[in-house]
N, C-alpha and C positions, 0 to 999 in steps of 0.2 A: 504494499500499499504506499510505502514512502516514495516509491517511483512515481506516483501519479502527478505530483506537482510538476515534476521534470517533464513527464509528456505533455502536460497542459502548457508548460512554458514553450516546449518545442513547436507545439501546434500553433500558438500565438505568432512565434517568431516566423515560422513558415507562412503564415498568413500574411504577415506585414510585408515579408519579401516578395509574394506573389503580387500584392497590390503595387509595390514599388516597381516591379518588372513590367506589369501591365501599363503603369503610368508612363514609364519611360518608352515602352513601345508605341503608346498612342502619341506621344510627343513626337517620335521620330517619323511617325506617318506624314507629318508636316513638312518634312525636309524635301519632299518631292517638288516644292515650291521655291527652295532656296537656290540661288545661283550665285556665281562669282561674275563680278563686272571688272574687266581689265582694260586699262588704258596705258598707251605707250607714247608719252610726249616726245618730240624731237629732242635728241641729245640727253635724254633722262632715262632713269631706270623706270621699268615697267611697274605699274602700281595695280594692286589688286583689292577690290572692295567687295561689297556684297549687294544683292537685290533679291527681289520676289517676284515669281512668275505669276501674272494675272490671268493669262489665257489669250488666245488669239495671236500668239506670237509677241506679246507685249510684257515687258519687264519694267518694274518700277524699282527705283533707287533713290538715295539723297542725291540732291543736285551737286553737292561738293564732291562726291565720290566721282562724277563725271568730269567736273573741273569747268573752268570758265571758258575754254577753248575746246570743245568736243571734236570740231572739225580737225584739228592738228594732233589729237590724241589716239585717233582710230580706235574707239572703244570696241571691245569684243564681249561676248557673254558666254561663260562656261555653264553649260546646262545639259543634264542628261547624258553626260559623256561626250558632248559635242562642243566644240569651240567655233562660235559663229560670230561673223562680223555684226555689228549692231549700229543702228542709226538712231539718233536722238530725235524724237519727234515732238517733244515738249520739255522745257527745263525752267525750273524756277531758280532761286538762289537761296543761299544760306540765311540771307538778311530778310527775306520775304517768305516764300514757302519752299522749304528745302527738299524738293521732289524733282525727279526727272523720270520721263517715260521714254524707254528704248523699245525698238521693234527689231526682231529677227525673222528670218525665214521659217515660218511655222511648219513647212513642209519637211523640214529637216529634223523635227522633233518626233520622238516616238508617239504611237497613238495614244498611250496612257496619259500623256501631257496634253495632246491636241484636244482630247475630249474634255478637259478640265477647265472649270471656271473658279477662280479663287474668291470666295465671297467676302465682301466688307461687312464689319460688324456695324449694327444699329446701336446707337446709344453709347454713353461713356461707362467704362467700369469703375466701380466704387472703389474707395481708398481702402487697401488691404487685399483687394483681388490678386490672386496668383495668376500669373500669366506666364507664356513661354516665348522666349526668343529664338528664332529659328535661323540656323545657318547650314551650309551644304556639310559641314564637318560634324554637326551636332546640335543639340538644343540645350538651353539653360532657363531655367525657372527665375522668375522675378516677382516683385510685388508692386502693384500701384501704390504711389504716395501722394500726398497733398501738396499742392503748390505753396502751402504755408510752410513747406521745408525749405524754401529759398528765400532770399531777400525780396522784400516788397516790390522794388523796381523791376524785377524780372518776372514776376508772377503772371502778368498777362501775356507776355511772350512765349514763356515756357510753361504752358499750363497743362501739359500731359507728361507725367513723370514717373519713372520707376526707381526703385531703391538703389540701383548701381548702374554704372554705364556699361553699355553694350556697342558691339561693331556698327559703325555707320553703314546705312543701307540695309542692314538686315531687317527681318519681319517680326512684329510682336504679335501673337496670336492668343485668342480667347480659348482657354483649355477645354470648355465644355461645348461651346458652338463651333469651334474650329474654324473661326473666321478671323480675318485680319483686322487687327486693332490698330496698327501703325507702323510707320517706318522709322527706325532709329535715326536720329540726327547727330546728337552729340551729348556732351556732359555739362552740369552746371554743379557749382558748389552748393552744398547743402548745409544747414544749421539745425541746431536743437536750442530751444529757448527755455529760460527758467527765471522765475522771479527772484531777484535779489535786492534787498533794502528798498522794497516798494517800486523797483524798476526792472523791466524785462530785458534780460541780457541774451544775446545770441552767441552761440559757440560752433566754430566750424566743426562739421561731421561728416568729412568725406565729400564724395561726389554722387550725385544722382544723374541718371540716364534721362534724356528727354526725346520725345519721339513726336512725329507729325501724325495727328490723329486719323482715323478713318473718315471722320466728317470732313476733314480738309482734304484728305485724298479723293473723296467722292467730288468735291468742287474743283479739284485739280484735273480730274480726268474729262475730256471733252465729252459733251452729252451725246455726240453722235457716234461714240465708239462702242457704247453698250457693253463695257468689258465684264463688269463683276455684278453678280447678284448680291442682294443684301441678306443679312442673317442676324 
């Protein structure tokens, strides 16, 4: 009878491991949308960033990943084992909307990708929601944090935040709905605040990641493209 608690503990541990493996497997399913964006400026080293496949041969990334002069950088997209030349069809800027849309030859993609449409999320996730950042190499969990974590002067501009920086151009996904929440843009210093001697003081607390939200992506995509359903 003394062995019963040990068997019970083993069952609990096994169950937790099973749940963890299933969660990781589900996260990895989203990697089908993750791509590398490569640019080769004249006389400079090749730069590789990240992007997300939306469907119909269209990839979305951060504008600063593409750069200010895409005509001279010859952007390419590494997707589903293919290295494809890309055309920039719309580009914002880091100072305004940090997004860019690239197109590749859809006929060069495998059927499993040609049939897919990557849905955009409807609504904003609440603070504390666990989300997943998706790269070709893997996935990383993160949590949504409040803009109150950064200085007041930046809260309006950087209103979509996660608890730690992630790679520019990568995609942030909702774990349950499997829809695209946003595209990672950069990082901003975060603070924690506490009351001291009747005054509130802020202390530096590392960096948060900020992303361009699905709502802004929907506005950025030309209406005649009909790229992504909503979820």
